[in-house]
N, C-alpha and C positions, 0 to 999 in steps of 0.2 A: 483440334477441338477449338471451337469458338464460343466465347462467353457473351451473353447479351449484357447490355448495360446494367439492368437491375440485378442480374446474377453477379456481375463483377462488383457492384457496390455492396451487395450483401456480403460477399466474400471478404472484401476489404474491411468492412465494419466489424465483422465477426473476428477477423484476425487481429485487429487492433484492440478490441475489447478483451480478447483472451490474453494478450501480451501484458496487460497492466498487472503488476504485482509488487509487493513490498515485503522485504525481510527485515524484521525488527529485532535488534539485539537488546534484550531486556536484562537490566542489572538491578538486583534487589539487595537491600541492606538488612541488617538485623540478624537474629538467630536463625540460621539455616535459610536465609533469603526470604523470610516472612515479613520483613519490614517494608518501607517505602521502595517503590520500583521506579526506575528511570527508563525511558524508551527513546532517548535522544540519539541513539546510534542506529540508523535505519538506511537501507539501500532501496531505492525505487527503480523499477525496471518497466519499460514499455517498449513497444515496437519501434519507437522513434527517438527516445532519449532515456537516459538514466542518470542517477546521481545520488549523493548522500543527503539525507534529510533528518530533521528533528521530528520524531513521531510521538512526542509527549502528548498528554491530554490537551484538548482544545484546538483552536484554529490558528493557522499561520500561513504566510507566503513561504513555500518551501525553497524558492530560488532554484528550481529545476526546469530548465527550458521554458515551455509555454504553460506549465502548470502554475496557476496563480493562487490557489487556495487548497489547503489540506486540513481537514478536521478529523481528529481522532476521539473516539468515545470508548475508552478502555473498559468502563463499567459494563458495556454491552458488547465488547469485542468486535467493534465495527468502526468504520470511518467513511468519509466521502471526500471527493476532490473535484476540482474544476480545472479544465484546460481552457485557454483563450478560445472564445467562440463556440464553446460547447456547454451543454447543460450539466447538472450534477450527476456524478457517477459514484456508485457505492462500492465499498469493499468490506469484506468480513473475514474474521479469523478462520483460517483453513487448517493450519497444522502447528503443532508445537514440536520443535526438534531439539532433543536433548533433555536431560533431567537433572542437570547440575543445579544445586540450590541457589546459586548466585547469578548465573547467567544462562539465559534460555533464548533460542531463536524462535520467533513467531512469524508465520507466513500469512499474509493477507492477499486476497484476490477478489475479483468481482463476484457478486452474489450469484 
């Protein structure tokens, strides 16, 4: 089977977009985990690189490969990020794993 250049590019772009995801370990304080929550323990995964990042509210340089900016909006359960030479890419909350009151895993992936 032989792929044309446009088909190959489309396949590569779709594959890389699907590979971007982040798992955030959320730790909350207070009675039964209803107090302030921290999201600073997160793992970023993509088709090209991965690493541990701070996913707290706001924007920062995550220091993961060519990703140069990550912004999290926990109030709306979404975020966006930039890789060198690319435009803004969005992620949103996809799943909550576990129901422990003090620590929950949250998965984010492209819209």
